[in-house]
Steps between C-alpha positions, in 0.01 A plus 500: 500500500363851520146368467547275800599789724206710380261212585661451840484868583140526367380207710676630809321839453171324441544291815590802710192689358267213582632480857493876552149519365390232741628700788350825377159345430505296813491818707201632314283188554259514794604302804155341539232370268486259205833604345691406809324164530562427132869592528539286811348206322712537193819310598306195614286514186806511277659209684183291469478582127860394440462178694167421331649538154793273595278233638240516225757480228701235683468131542445277801826616667371855515162387628658284769732781613204740518308246705792464736529876533125532557521247780785689661306827461197355676702352785748791560315810375839637408572643155883476522493137612239413232711663228814325617330164513347557156834591345681212663218261408501589131883490489515162659216352295655623177841373614383147570214459250528767235854482381616833630 
């Protein structure tokens, strides 16, 4: 039981340290230039990477849900709507065809 508490406290301290270092380092990065452009593109890049891995390792249900989400993205040009439609699409497709 003692080990569990040490792990929990250690992970909490590590999480706090990571977040604090992000704040401290964020203030030292220039407000213009390539670093800013790279950091602004990072969330979208990570999201695309996660979706790509899911689609590439999935079957036809994932490909169909991705196609539906892509169609919604082209029509609406709205990230929240596209994400919502993609999540609902894969859920419904897996529910009805994948044995969720």
